[in-house]
mmCIF entry with sequence, helices, sheets and N, C-alpha, C, O atoms, coordinates in Angstrom:
data_MODEL
# 
_entry.id   MODEL 
# 
_entity.id                         1 
_entity.type                       polymer 
_entity.pdbx_number_of_molecules   1 
# 
_entity_poly.entity_id                      1 
_entity_poly.type                           'polypeptide(L)' 
_entity_poly.nstd_linkage                   no 
_entity_poly.nstd_monomer                   no 
_entity_poly.pdbx_seq_one_letter_code       MAKQGRIEMLLVVGWVCLFMSLLSSLILSPDAWAGMVFFGVVAAMLAVLQMRRDDP 
_entity_poly.pdbx_seq_one_letter_code_can   MAKQGRIEMLLVVGWVCLFMSLLSSLILSPDAWAGMVFFGVVAAMLAVLQMRRDDP 
_entity_poly.pdbx_strand_id                 A 
# 
loop_
_entity_poly_seq.entity_id 
_entity_poly_seq.num 
_entity_poly_seq.mon_id 
_entity_poly_seq.hetero 
1 1  MET n 
1 2  ALA n 
1 3  LYS n 
1 4  GLN n 
1 5  GLY n 
1 6  ARG n 
1 7  ILE n 
1 8  GLU n 
1 9  MET n 
1 10 LEU n 
1 11 LEU n 
1 12 VAL n 
1 13 VAL n 
1 14 GLY n 
1 15 TRP n 
1 16 VAL n 
1 17 CYS n 
1 18 LEU n 
1 19 PHE n 
1 20 MET n 
1 21 SER n 
1 22 LEU n 
1 23 LEU n 
1 24 SER n 
1 25 SER n 
1 26 LEU n 
1 27 ILE n 
1 28 LEU n 
1 29 SER n 
1 30 PRO n 
1 31 ASP n 
1 32 ALA n 
1 33 TRP n 
1 34 ALA n 
1 35 GLY n 
1 36 MET n 
1 37 VAL n 
1 38 PHE n 
1 39 PHE n 
1 40 GLY n 
1 41 VAL n 
1 42 VAL n 
1 43 ALA n 
1 44 ALA n 
1 45 MET n 
1 46 LEU n 
1 47 ALA n 
1 48 VAL n 
1 49 LEU n 
1 50 GLN n 
1 51 MET n 
1 52 ARG n 
1 53 ARG n 
1 54 ASP n 
1 55 ASP n 
1 56 PRO n 
# 
_struct_asym.id          A 
_struct_asym.entity_id   1 
# 
loop_
_struct_conf.conf_type_id 
_struct_conf.id 
_struct_conf.pdbx_PDB_helix_id 
_struct_conf.beg_label_comp_id 
_struct_conf.beg_label_asym_id 
_struct_conf.beg_label_seq_id 
_struct_conf.pdbx_beg_PDB_ins_code 
_struct_conf.end_label_comp_id 
_struct_conf.end_label_asym_id 
_struct_conf.end_label_seq_id 
_struct_conf.pdbx_end_PDB_ins_code 
_struct_conf.beg_auth_comp_id 
_struct_conf.beg_auth_asym_id 
_struct_conf.beg_auth_seq_id 
_struct_conf.end_auth_comp_id 
_struct_conf.end_auth_asym_id 
_struct_conf.end_auth_seq_id 
_struct_conf.pdbx_PDB_helix_class 
_struct_conf.details 
_struct_conf.pdbx_PDB_helix_length 
HELX_P HELX_P1 AA1 ALA A 2  ? ILE A 27 ? ALA A 2  ILE A 27 1 ? 26 
HELX_P HELX_P2 AA2 ALA A 32 ? ASP A 54 ? ALA A 32 ASP A 54 1 ? 23 
# 
_struct_conf_type.id          HELX_P 
_struct_conf_type.criteria    ? 
_struct_conf_type.reference   ? 
# 
loop_
_atom_site.group_PDB 
_atom_site.id 
_atom_site.type_symbol 
_atom_site.label_atom_id 
_atom_site.label_alt_id 
_atom_site.label_comp_id 
_atom_site.label_asym_id 
_atom_site.label_entity_id 
_atom_site.label_seq_id 
_atom_site.pdbx_PDB_ins_code 
_atom_site.Cartn_x 
_atom_site.Cartn_y 
_atom_site.Cartn_z 
_atom_site.occupancy 
_atom_site.B_iso_or_equiv 
_atom_site.pdbx_formal_charge 
_atom_site.auth_seq_id 
_atom_site.auth_comp_id 
_atom_site.auth_asym_id 
_atom_site.auth_atom_id 
_atom_site.pdbx_PDB_model_num 
ATOM 1   N N  . MET A 1 1  ? 31.040 133.194 69.520  1.00 0.00 ? 1  MET A N  1 
ATOM 2   C CA . MET A 1 1  ? 32.509 132.986 69.788  1.00 0.00 ? 1  MET A CA 1 
ATOM 3   C C  . MET A 1 1  ? 32.899 133.719 71.117  1.00 0.00 ? 1  MET A C  1 
ATOM 4   O O  . MET A 1 1  ? 33.584 133.197 71.996  1.00 0.00 ? 1  MET A O  1 
ATOM 5   N N  . ALA A 1 2  ? 32.394 134.968 71.165  1.00 0.00 ? 2  ALA A N  1 
ATOM 6   C CA . ALA A 1 2  ? 32.660 135.789 72.469  1.00 0.00 ? 2  ALA A CA 1 
ATOM 7   C C  . ALA A 1 2  ? 32.098 135.084 73.644  1.00 0.00 ? 2  ALA A C  1 
ATOM 8   O O  . ALA A 1 2  ? 32.703 135.027 74.715  1.00 0.00 ? 2  ALA A O  1 
ATOM 9   N N  . LYS A 1 3  ? 30.895 134.530 73.432  1.00 0.00 ? 3  LYS A N  1 
ATOM 10  C CA . LYS A 1 3  ? 30.220 133.886 74.651  1.00 0.00 ? 3  LYS A CA 1 
ATOM 11  C C  . LYS A 1 3  ? 30.930 132.612 75.112  1.00 0.00 ? 3  LYS A C  1 
ATOM 12  O O  . LYS A 1 3  ? 30.999 132.292 76.299  1.00 0.00 ? 3  LYS A O  1 
ATOM 13  N N  . GLN A 1 4  ? 31.459 131.894 74.095  1.00 0.00 ? 4  GLN A N  1 
ATOM 14  C CA . GLN A 1 4  ? 32.270 130.688 74.531  1.00 0.00 ? 4  GLN A CA 1 
ATOM 15  C C  . GLN A 1 4  ? 33.519 131.065 75.367  1.00 0.00 ? 4  GLN A C  1 
ATOM 16  O O  . GLN A 1 4  ? 33.877 130.369 76.316  1.00 0.00 ? 4  GLN A O  1 
ATOM 17  N N  . GLY A 1 5  ? 34.189 132.222 74.972  1.00 0.00 ? 5  GLY A N  1 
ATOM 18  C CA . GLY A 1 5  ? 35.362 132.626 75.739  1.00 0.00 ? 5  GLY A CA 1 
ATOM 19  C C  . GLY A 1 5  ? 34.976 133.153 77.096  1.00 0.00 ? 5  GLY A C  1 
ATOM 20  O O  . GLY A 1 5  ? 35.695 132.963 78.077  1.00 0.00 ? 5  GLY A O  1 
ATOM 21  N N  . ARG A 1 6  ? 33.820 133.829 77.151  1.00 0.00 ? 6  ARG A N  1 
ATOM 22  C CA . ARG A 1 6  ? 33.311 134.345 78.452  1.00 0.00 ? 6  ARG A CA 1 
ATOM 23  C C  . ARG A 1 6  ? 33.049 133.203 79.408  1.00 0.00 ? 6  ARG A C  1 
ATOM 24  O O  . ARG A 1 6  ? 33.449 133.236 80.572  1.00 0.00 ? 6  ARG A O  1 
ATOM 25  N N  . ILE A 1 7  ? 32.319 132.118 78.857  1.00 0.00 ? 7  ILE A N  1 
ATOM 26  C CA . ILE A 1 7  ? 32.027 130.953 79.739  1.00 0.00 ? 7  ILE A CA 1 
ATOM 27  C C  . ILE A 1 7  ? 33.297 130.345 80.182  1.00 0.00 ? 7  ILE A C  1 
ATOM 28  O O  . ILE A 1 7  ? 33.414 130.051 81.372  1.00 0.00 ? 7  ILE A O  1 
ATOM 29  N N  . GLU A 1 8  ? 34.236 130.130 79.375  1.00 0.00 ? 8  GLU A N  1 
ATOM 30  C CA . GLU A 1 8  ? 35.572 129.605 79.785  1.00 0.00 ? 8  GLU A CA 1 
ATOM 31  C C  . GLU A 1 8  ? 36.221 130.389 80.903  1.00 0.00 ? 8  GLU A C  1 
ATOM 32  O O  . GLU A 1 8  ? 36.739 129.847 81.880  1.00 0.00 ? 8  GLU A O  1 
ATOM 33  N N  . MET A 1 9  ? 36.164 131.725 80.703  1.00 0.00 ? 9  MET A N  1 
ATOM 34  C CA . MET A 1 9  ? 36.736 132.603 81.724  1.00 0.00 ? 9  MET A CA 1 
ATOM 35  C C  . MET A 1 9  ? 36.031 132.415 83.093  1.00 0.00 ? 9  MET A C  1 
ATOM 36  O O  . MET A 1 9  ? 36.665 132.356 84.147  1.00 0.00 ? 9  MET A O  1 
ATOM 37  N N  . LEU A 1 10 ? 34.637 132.321 83.012  1.00 0.00 ? 10 LEU A N  1 
ATOM 38  C CA . LEU A 1 10 ? 33.825 132.113 84.235  1.00 0.00 ? 10 LEU A CA 1 
ATOM 39  C C  . LEU A 1 10 ? 34.213 130.834 84.888  1.00 0.00 ? 10 LEU A C  1 
ATOM 40  O O  . LEU A 1 10 ? 34.229 130.749 86.116  1.00 0.00 ? 10 LEU A O  1 
ATOM 41  N N  . LEU A 1 11 ? 34.552 129.753 84.052  1.00 0.00 ? 11 LEU A N  1 
ATOM 42  C CA . LEU A 1 11 ? 34.889 128.493 84.629  1.00 0.00 ? 11 LEU A CA 1 
ATOM 43  C C  . LEU A 1 11 ? 36.259 128.597 85.335  1.00 0.00 ? 11 LEU A C  1 
ATOM 44  O O  . LEU A 1 11 ? 36.453 128.052 86.422  1.00 0.00 ? 11 LEU A O  1 
ATOM 45  N N  . VAL A 1 12 ? 37.202 129.308 84.689  1.00 0.00 ? 12 VAL A N  1 
ATOM 46  C CA . VAL A 1 12 ? 38.511 129.526 85.385  1.00 0.00 ? 12 VAL A CA 1 
ATOM 47  C C  . VAL A 1 12 ? 38.354 130.262 86.605  1.00 0.00 ? 12 VAL A C  1 
ATOM 48  O O  . VAL A 1 12 ? 38.989 129.895 87.593  1.00 0.00 ? 12 VAL A O  1 
ATOM 49  N N  . VAL A 1 13 ? 37.520 131.346 86.668  1.00 0.00 ? 13 VAL A N  1 
ATOM 50  C CA . VAL A 1 13 ? 37.437 132.145 87.784  1.00 0.00 ? 13 VAL A CA 1 
ATOM 51  C C  . VAL A 1 13 ? 36.757 131.221 88.922  1.00 0.00 ? 13 VAL A C  1 
ATOM 52  O O  . VAL A 1 13 ? 37.107 131.285 90.100  1.00 0.00 ? 13 VAL A O  1 
ATOM 53  N N  . GLY A 1 14 ? 35.850 130.443 88.493  1.00 0.00 ? 14 GLY A N  1 
ATOM 54  C CA . GLY A 1 14 ? 35.107 129.577 89.484  1.00 0.00 ? 14 GLY A CA 1 
ATOM 55  C C  . GLY A 1 14 ? 36.048 128.528 90.071  1.00 0.00 ? 14 GLY A C  1 
ATOM 56  O O  . GLY A 1 14 ? 36.020 128.281 91.276  1.00 0.00 ? 14 GLY A O  1 
ATOM 57  N N  . TRP A 1 15 ? 36.895 127.897 89.218  1.00 0.00 ? 15 TRP A N  1 
ATOM 58  C CA . TRP A 1 15 ? 37.904 126.943 89.789  1.00 0.00 ? 15 TRP A CA 1 
ATOM 59  C C  . TRP A 1 15 ? 38.858 127.678 90.782  1.00 0.00 ? 15 TRP A C  1 
ATOM 60  O O  . TRP A 1 15 ? 39.146 127.178 91.869  1.00 0.00 ? 15 TRP A O  1 
ATOM 61  N N  . VAL A 1 16 ? 39.311 128.823 90.387  1.00 0.00 ? 16 VAL A N  1 
ATOM 62  C CA . VAL A 1 16 ? 40.232 129.552 91.282  1.00 0.00 ? 16 VAL A CA 1 
ATOM 63  C C  . VAL A 1 16 ? 39.608 129.886 92.671  1.00 0.00 ? 16 VAL A C  1 
ATOM 64  O O  . VAL A 1 16 ? 40.196 129.687 93.734  1.00 0.00 ? 16 VAL A O  1 
ATOM 65  N N  . CYS A 1 17 ? 38.409 130.393 92.560  1.00 0.00 ? 17 CYS A N  1 
ATOM 66  C CA . CYS A 1 17 ? 37.584 130.656 93.821  1.00 0.00 ? 17 CYS A CA 1 
ATOM 67  C C  . CYS A 1 17 ? 37.478 129.367 94.630  1.00 0.00 ? 17 CYS A C  1 
ATOM 68  O O  . CYS A 1 17 ? 37.647 129.418 95.849  1.00 0.00 ? 17 CYS A O  1 
ATOM 69  N N  . LEU A 1 18 ? 37.215 128.243 94.031  1.00 0.00 ? 18 LEU A N  1 
ATOM 70  C CA . LEU A 1 18 ? 36.996 127.008 94.713  1.00 0.00 ? 18 LEU A CA 1 
ATOM 71  C C  . LEU A 1 18 ? 38.339 126.594 95.400  1.00 0.00 ? 18 LEU A C  1 
ATOM 72  O O  . LEU A 1 18 ? 38.367 126.175 96.557  1.00 0.00 ? 18 LEU A O  1 
ATOM 73  N N  . PHE A 1 19 ? 39.440 126.736 94.624  1.00 0.00 ? 19 PHE A N  1 
ATOM 74  C CA . PHE A 1 19 ? 40.784 126.408 95.152  1.00 0.00 ? 19 PHE A CA 1 
ATOM 75  C C  . PHE A 1 19 ? 41.102 127.224 96.263  1.00 0.00 ? 19 PHE A C  1 
ATOM 76  O O  . PHE A 1 19 ? 41.578 126.731 97.286  1.00 0.00 ? 19 PHE A O  1 
ATOM 77  N N  . MET A 1 20 ? 40.859 128.527 96.133  1.00 0.00 ? 20 MET A N  1 
ATOM 78  C CA . MET A 1 20 ? 41.146 129.560 97.223  1.00 0.00 ? 20 MET A CA 1 
ATOM 79  C C  . MET A 1 20 ? 40.288 129.241 98.535  1.00 0.00 ? 20 MET A C  1 
ATOM 80  O O  . MET A 1 20 ? 40.779 129.356 99.659  1.00 0.00 ? 20 MET A O  1 
ATOM 81  N N  . SER A 1 21 ? 39.028 128.850 98.320  1.00 0.00 ? 21 SER A N  1 
ATOM 82  C CA . SER A 1 21 ? 38.240 128.603 99.500  1.00 0.00 ? 21 SER A CA 1 
ATOM 83  C C  . SER A 1 21 ? 38.712 127.250 100.078 1.00 0.00 ? 21 SER A C  1 
ATOM 84  O O  . SER A 1 21 ? 38.717 127.131 101.303 1.00 0.00 ? 21 SER A O  1 
ATOM 85  N N  . LEU A 1 22 ? 39.076 126.307 99.365  1.00 0.00 ? 22 LEU A N  1 
ATOM 86  C CA . LEU A 1 22 ? 39.586 125.155 99.978  1.00 0.00 ? 22 LEU A CA 1 
ATOM 87  C C  . LEU A 1 22 ? 40.837 125.429 100.774 1.00 0.00 ? 22 LEU A C  1 
ATOM 88  O O  . LEU A 1 22 ? 40.978 124.889 101.872 1.00 0.00 ? 22 LEU A O  1 
ATOM 89  N N  . LEU A 1 23 ? 41.763 126.247 100.276 1.00 0.00 ? 23 LEU A N  1 
ATOM 90  C CA . LEU A 1 23 ? 42.866 126.600 101.033 1.00 0.00 ? 23 LEU A CA 1 
ATOM 91  C C  . LEU A 1 23 ? 42.651 127.365 102.282 1.00 0.00 ? 23 LEU A C  1 
ATOM 92  O O  . LEU A 1 23 ? 43.316 127.160 103.298 1.00 0.00 ? 23 LEU A O  1 
ATOM 93  N N  . SER A 1 24 ? 41.649 128.309 102.185 1.00 0.00 ? 24 SER A N  1 
ATOM 94  C CA . SER A 1 24 ? 41.231 129.054 103.350 1.00 0.00 ? 24 SER A CA 1 
ATOM 95  C C  . SER A 1 24 ? 40.599 128.133 104.401 1.00 0.00 ? 24 SER A C  1 
ATOM 96  O O  . SER A 1 24 ? 40.888 128.271 105.590 1.00 0.00 ? 24 SER A O  1 
ATOM 97  N N  . SER A 1 25 ? 39.767 127.224 103.991 1.00 0.00 ? 25 SER A N  1 
ATOM 98  C CA . SER A 1 25 ? 39.134 126.391 104.889 1.00 0.00 ? 25 SER A CA 1 
ATOM 99  C C  . SER A 1 25 ? 40.135 125.490 105.636 1.00 0.00 ? 25 SER A C  1 
ATOM 100 O O  . SER A 1 25 ? 39.937 125.185 106.812 1.00 0.00 ? 25 SER A O  1 
ATOM 101 N N  . LEU A 1 26 ? 41.162 125.086 104.979 1.00 0.00 ? 26 LEU A N  1 
ATOM 102 C CA . LEU A 1 26 ? 42.221 124.342 105.515 1.00 0.00 ? 26 LEU A CA 1 
ATOM 103 C C  . LEU A 1 26 ? 42.980 125.115 106.505 1.00 0.00 ? 26 LEU A C  1 
ATOM 104 O O  . LEU A 1 26 ? 43.299 124.613 107.583 1.00 0.00 ? 26 LEU A O  1 
ATOM 105 N N  . ILE A 1 27 ? 43.289 126.349 106.172 1.00 0.00 ? 27 ILE A N  1 
ATOM 106 C CA . ILE A 1 27 ? 44.064 127.210 107.043 1.00 0.00 ? 27 ILE A CA 1 
ATOM 107 C C  . ILE A 1 27 ? 43.329 127.775 108.270 1.00 0.00 ? 27 ILE A C  1 
ATOM 108 O O  . ILE A 1 27 ? 43.825 127.799 109.397 1.00 0.00 ? 27 ILE A O  1 
ATOM 109 N N  . LEU A 1 28 ? 42.069 128.241 107.946 1.00 0.00 ? 28 LEU A N  1 
ATOM 110 C CA . LEU A 1 28 ? 41.319 128.874 109.023 1.00 0.00 ? 28 LEU A CA 1 
ATOM 111 C C  . LEU A 1 28 ? 40.455 127.855 109.724 1.00 0.00 ? 28 LEU A C  1 
ATOM 112 O O  . LEU A 1 28 ? 40.847 127.333 110.768 1.00 0.00 ? 28 LEU A O  1 
ATOM 113 N N  . SER A 1 29 ? 39.306 127.559 109.189 1.00 0.00 ? 29 SER A N  1 
ATOM 114 C CA . SER A 1 29 ? 38.449 126.631 109.873 1.00 0.00 ? 29 SER A CA 1 
ATOM 115 C C  . SER A 1 29 ? 37.286 126.195 108.956 1.00 0.00 ? 29 SER A C  1 
ATOM 116 O O  . SER A 1 29 ? 37.071 126.857 107.941 1.00 0.00 ? 29 SER A O  1 
ATOM 117 N N  . PRO A 1 30 ? 36.512 125.107 109.255 1.00 0.00 ? 30 PRO A N  1 
ATOM 118 C CA . PRO A 1 30 ? 35.428 124.705 108.428 1.00 0.00 ? 30 PRO A CA 1 
ATOM 119 C C  . PRO A 1 30 ? 34.353 125.868 108.168 1.00 0.00 ? 30 PRO A C  1 
ATOM 120 O O  . PRO A 1 30 ? 33.549 125.745 107.244 1.00 0.00 ? 30 PRO A O  1 
ATOM 121 N N  . ASP A 1 31 ? 34.352 126.880 108.912 1.00 0.00 ? 31 ASP A N  1 
ATOM 122 C CA . ASP A 1 31 ? 33.425 127.914 108.831 1.00 0.00 ? 31 ASP A CA 1 
ATOM 123 C C  . ASP A 1 31 ? 33.482 128.667 107.513 1.00 0.00 ? 31 ASP A C  1 
ATOM 124 O O  . ASP A 1 31 ? 32.563 129.342 107.050 1.00 0.00 ? 31 ASP A O  1 
ATOM 125 N N  . ALA A 1 32 ? 34.757 128.453 106.928 1.00 0.00 ? 32 ALA A N  1 
ATOM 126 C CA . ALA A 1 32 ? 34.894 129.163 105.543 1.00 0.00 ? 32 ALA A CA 1 
ATOM 127 C C  . ALA A 1 32 ? 34.073 128.601 104.446 1.00 0.00 ? 32 ALA A C  1 
ATOM 128 O O  . ALA A 1 32 ? 33.889 129.192 103.382 1.00 0.00 ? 32 ALA A O  1 
ATOM 129 N N  . TRP A 1 33 ? 33.532 127.310 104.774 1.00 0.00 ? 33 TRP A N  1 
ATOM 130 C CA . TRP A 1 33 ? 32.623 126.742 103.683 1.00 0.00 ? 33 TRP A CA 1 
ATOM 131 C C  . TRP A 1 33 ? 31.346 127.549 103.486 1.00 0.00 ? 33 TRP A C  1 
ATOM 132 O O  . TRP A 1 33 ? 30.806 127.612 102.382 1.00 0.00 ? 33 TRP A O  1 
ATOM 133 N N  . ALA A 1 34 ? 30.878 128.156 104.547 1.00 0.00 ? 34 ALA A N  1 
ATOM 134 C CA . ALA A 1 34 ? 29.674 129.025 104.543 1.00 0.00 ? 34 ALA A CA 1 
ATOM 135 C C  . ALA A 1 34 ? 29.920 130.152 103.563 1.00 0.00 ? 34 ALA A C  1 
ATOM 136 O O  . ALA A 1 34 ? 29.087 130.457 102.710 1.00 0.00 ? 34 ALA A O  1 
ATOM 137 N N  . GLY A 1 35 ? 31.040 130.741 103.700 1.00 0.00 ? 35 GLY A N  1 
ATOM 138 C CA . GLY A 1 35 ? 31.458 131.849 102.807 1.00 0.00 ? 35 GLY A CA 1 
ATOM 139 C C  . GLY A 1 35 ? 31.677 131.490 101.404 1.00 0.00 ? 35 GLY A C  1 
ATOM 140 O O  . GLY A 1 35 ? 31.379 132.276 100.504 1.00 0.00 ? 35 GLY A O  1 
ATOM 141 N N  . MET A 1 36 ? 32.241 130.208 101.153 1.00 0.00 ? 36 MET A N  1 
ATOM 142 C CA . MET A 1 36 ? 32.375 129.724 99.839  1.00 0.00 ? 36 MET A CA 1 
ATOM 143 C C  . MET A 1 36 ? 30.984 129.579 99.178  1.00 0.00 ? 36 MET A C  1 
ATOM 144 O O  . MET A 1 36 ? 30.747 130.043 98.063  1.00 0.00 ? 36 MET A O  1 
ATOM 145 N N  . VAL A 1 37 ? 30.097 128.924 99.910  1.00 0.00 ? 37 VAL A N  1 
ATOM 146 C CA . VAL A 1 37 ? 28.745 128.673 99.262  1.00 0.00 ? 37 VAL A CA 1 
ATOM 147 C C  . VAL A 1 37 ? 28.059 129.985 98.973  1.00 0.00 ? 37 VAL A C  1 
ATOM 148 O O  . VAL A 1 37 ? 27.411 130.100 97.933  1.00 0.00 ? 37 VAL A O  1 
ATOM 149 N N  . PHE A 1 38 ? 28.167 131.024 99.867  1.00 0.00 ? 38 PHE A N  1 
ATOM 150 C CA . PHE A 1 38 ? 27.498 132.272 99.558  1.00 0.00 ? 38 PHE A CA 1 
ATOM 151 C C  . PHE A 1 38 ? 28.221 132.900 98.389  1.00 0.00 ? 38 PHE A C  1 
ATOM 152 O O  . PHE A 1 38 ? 27.593 133.453 97.487  1.00 0.00 ? 38 PHE A O  1 
ATOM 153 N N  . PHE A 1 39 ? 29.482 132.820 98.402  1.00 0.00 ? 39 PHE A N  1 
ATOM 154 C CA . PHE A 1 39 ? 30.236 133.438 97.244  1.00 0.00 ? 39 PHE A CA 1 
ATOM 155 C C  . PHE A 1 39 ? 29.892 132.743 95.875  1.00 0.00 ? 39 PHE A C  1 
ATOM 156 O O  . PHE A 1 39 ? 29.783 133.397 94.838  1.00 0.00 ? 39 PHE A O  1 
ATOM 157 N N  . GLY A 1 40 ? 29.729 131.407 95.931  1.00 0.00 ? 40 GLY A N  1 
ATOM 158 C CA . GLY A 1 40 ? 29.380 130.644 94.770  1.00 0.00 ? 40 GLY A CA 1 
ATOM 159 C C  . GLY A 1 40 ? 27.983 131.132 94.259  1.00 0.00 ? 40 GLY A C  1 
ATOM 160 O O  . GLY A 1 40 ? 27.781 131.402 93.075  1.00 0.00 ? 40 GLY A O  1 
ATOM 161 N N  . VAL A 1 41 ? 27.086 131.220 95.186  1.00 0.00 ? 41 VAL A N  1 
ATOM 162 C CA . VAL A 1 41 ? 25.699 131.566 94.736  1.00 0.00 ? 41 VAL A CA 1 
ATOM 163 C C  . VAL A 1 41 ? 25.786 132.994 94.089  1.00 0.00 ? 41 VAL A C  1 
ATOM 164 O O  . VAL A 1 41 ? 25.255 133.201 92.998  1.00 0.00 ? 41 VAL A O  1 
ATOM 165 N N  . VAL A 1 42 ? 26.428 133.930 94.736  1.00 0.00 ? 42 VAL A N  1 
ATOM 166 C CA . VAL A 1 42 ? 26.541 135.343 94.166  1.00 0.00 ? 42 VAL A CA 1 
ATOM 167 C C  . VAL A 1 42 ? 27.163 135.238 92.752  1.00 0.00 ? 42 VAL A C  1 
ATOM 168 O O  . VAL A 1 42 ? 26.658 135.833 91.801  1.00 0.00 ? 42 VAL A O  1 
ATOM 169 N N  . ALA A 1 43 ? 28.272 134.468 92.634  1.00 0.00 ? 43 ALA A N  1 
ATOM 170 C CA . ALA A 1 43 ? 28.971 134.357 91.355  1.00 0.00 ? 43 ALA A CA 1 
ATOM 171 C C  . ALA A 1 43 ? 28.008 133.784 90.227  1.00 0.00 ? 43 ALA A C  1 
ATOM 172 O O  . ALA A 1 43 ? 27.973 134.273 89.097  1.00 0.00 ? 43 ALA A O  1 
ATOM 173 N N  . ALA A 1 44 ? 27.280 132.775 90.603  1.00 0.00 ? 44 ALA A N  1 
ATOM 174 C CA . ALA A 1 44 ? 26.370 132.143 89.647  1.00 0.00 ? 44 ALA A CA 1 
ATOM 175 C C  . ALA A 1 44 ? 25.333 133.137 89.267  1.00 0.00 ? 44 ALA A C  1 
ATOM 176 O O  . ALA A 1 44 ? 25.035 133.251 88.078  1.00 0.00 ? 44 ALA A O  1 
ATOM 177 N N  . MET A 1 45 ? 24.759 133.862 90.172  1.00 0.00 ? 45 MET A N  1 
ATOM 178 C CA . MET A 1 45 ? 23.692 134.919 89.867  1.00 0.00 ? 45 MET A CA 1 
ATOM 179 C C  . MET A 1 45 ? 24.302 135.994 88.970  1.00 0.00 ? 45 MET A C  1 
ATOM 180 O O  . MET A 1 45 ? 23.640 136.446 88.036  1.00 0.00 ? 45 MET A O  1 
ATOM 181 N N  . LEU A 1 46 ? 25.517 136.410 89.215  1.00 0.00 ? 46 LEU A N  1 
ATOM 182 C CA . LEU A 1 46 ? 26.152 137.388 88.332  1.00 0.00 ? 46 LEU A CA 1 
ATOM 183 C C  . LEU A 1 46 ? 26.408 136.889 86.979  1.00 0.00 ? 46 LEU A C  1 
ATOM 184 O O  . LEU A 1 46 ? 26.252 137.617 85.999  1.00 0.00 ? 46 LEU A O  1 
ATOM 185 N N  . ALA A 1 47 ? 26.830 135.563 86.886  1.00 0.00 ? 47 ALA A N  1 
ATOM 186 C CA . ALA A 1 47 ? 27.066 134.986 85.571  1.00 0.00 ? 47 ALA A CA 1 
ATOM 187 C C  . ALA A 1 47 ? 25.807 134.842 84.823  1.00 0.00 ? 47 ALA A C  1 
ATOM 188 O O  . ALA A 1 47 ? 25.833 135.060 83.611  1.00 0.00 ? 47 ALA A O  1 
ATOM 189 N N  . VAL A 1 48 ? 24.639 134.480 85.435  1.00 0.00 ? 48 VAL A N  1 
ATOM 190 C CA . VAL A 1 48 ? 23.479 134.420 84.724  1.00 0.00 ? 48 VAL A CA 1 
ATOM 191 C C  . VAL A 1 48 ? 22.980 135.806 84.209  1.00 0.00 ? 48 VAL A C  1 
ATOM 192 O O  . VAL A 1 48 ? 22.494 135.949 83.087  1.00 0.00 ? 48 VAL A O  1 
ATOM 193 N N  . LEU A 1 49 ? 23.129 136.769 85.070  1.00 0.00 ? 49 LEU A N  1 
ATOM 194 C CA . LEU A 1 49 ? 22.779 138.118 84.797  1.00 0.00 ? 49 LEU A CA 1 
ATOM 195 C C  . LEU A 1 49 ? 23.585 138.601 83.592  1.00 0.00 ? 49 LEU A C  1 
ATOM 196 O O  . LEU A 1 49 ? 23.048 139.222 82.676  1.00 0.00 ? 49 LEU A O  1 
ATOM 197 N N  . GLN A 1 50 ? 24.850 138.310 83.613  1.00 0.00 ? 50 GLN A N  1 
ATOM 198 C CA . GLN A 1 50 ? 25.689 138.798 82.452  1.00 0.00 ? 50 GLN A CA 1 
ATOM 199 C C  . GLN A 1 50 ? 25.352 138.111 81.213  1.00 0.00 ? 50 GLN A C  1 
ATOM 200 O O  . GLN A 1 50 ? 25.320 138.782 80.182  1.00 0.00 ? 50 GLN A O  1 
ATOM 201 N N  . MET A 1 51 ? 25.084 136.798 81.169  1.00 0.00 ? 51 MET A N  1 
ATOM 202 C CA . MET A 1 51 ? 24.747 136.058 79.950  1.00 0.00 ? 51 MET A CA 1 
ATOM 203 C C  . MET A 1 51 ? 23.397 136.593 79.444  1.00 0.00 ? 51 MET A C  1 
ATOM 204 O O  . MET A 1 51 ? 23.212 136.709 78.233  1.00 0.00 ? 51 MET A O  1 
ATOM 205 N N  . ARG A 1 52 ? 22.439 136.925 80.349  1.00 0.00 ? 52 ARG A N  1 
ATOM 206 C CA . ARG A 1 52 ? 21.092 137.379 79.900  1.00 0.00 ? 52 ARG A CA 1 
ATOM 207 C C  . ARG A 1 52 ? 21.352 138.782 79.298  1.00 0.00 ? 52 ARG A C  1 
ATOM 208 O O  . ARG A 1 52 ? 20.757 139.068 78.259  1.00 0.00 ? 52 ARG A O  1 
ATOM 209 N N  . ARG A 1 53 ? 22.152 139.635 79.836  1.00 0.00 ? 53 ARG A N  1 
ATOM 210 C CA . ARG A 1 53 ? 22.401 140.910 79.271  1.00 0.00 ? 53 ARG A CA 1 
ATOM 211 C C  . ARG A 1 53 ? 23.076 140.894 77.884  1.00 0.00 ? 53 ARG A C  1 
ATOM 212 O O  . ARG A 1 53 ? 22.824 141.767 77.053  1.00 0.00 ? 53 ARG A O  1 
ATOM 213 N N  . ASP A 1 54 ? 23.909 139.921 77.658  1.00 0.00 ? 54 ASP A N  1 
ATOM 214 C CA . ASP A 1 54 ? 24.642 139.751 76.420  1.00 0.00 ? 54 ASP A CA 1 
ATOM 215 C C  . ASP A 1 54 ? 23.560 139.284 75.308  1.00 0.00 ? 54 ASP A C  1 
ATOM 216 O O  . ASP A 1 54 ? 23.729 139.621 74.136  1.00 0.00 ? 54 ASP A O  1 
ATOM 217 N N  . ASP A 1 55 ? 22.554 138.579 75.661  1.00 0.00 ? 55 ASP A N  1 
ATOM 218 C CA . ASP A 1 55 ? 21.685 138.109 74.692  1.00 0.00 ? 55 ASP A CA 1 
ATOM 219 C C  . ASP A 1 55 ? 20.872 139.206 74.130  1.00 0.00 ? 55 ASP A C  1 
ATOM 220 O O  . ASP A 1 55 ? 20.386 140.051 74.882  1.00 0.00 ? 55 ASP A O  1 
ATOM 221 N N  . PRO A 1 56 ? 20.687 139.246 72.783  1.00 0.00 ? 56 PRO A N  1 
ATOM 222 C CA . PRO A 1 56 ? 19.900 140.367 72.159  1.00 0.00 ? 56 PRO A CA 1 
ATOM 223 C C  . PRO A 1 56 ? 18.385 140.265 72.445  1.00 0.00 ? 56 PRO A C  1 
ATOM 224 O O  . PRO A 1 56 ? 17.614 141.114 71.998  1.00 0.00 ? 56 PRO A O  1 
# 
């Protein structure tokens, strides 16, 4: 049950980051896409590490 809630939280955080990156790319320049991709990769790695640590 806790893992389900954590996954939903990660999804919400991911969507918020995607929305913010879209906003920043519209405001600043298309160069912001590189930052979004990098941040997405880091967030995915952190999520995998977190789930692995939670597993017994």
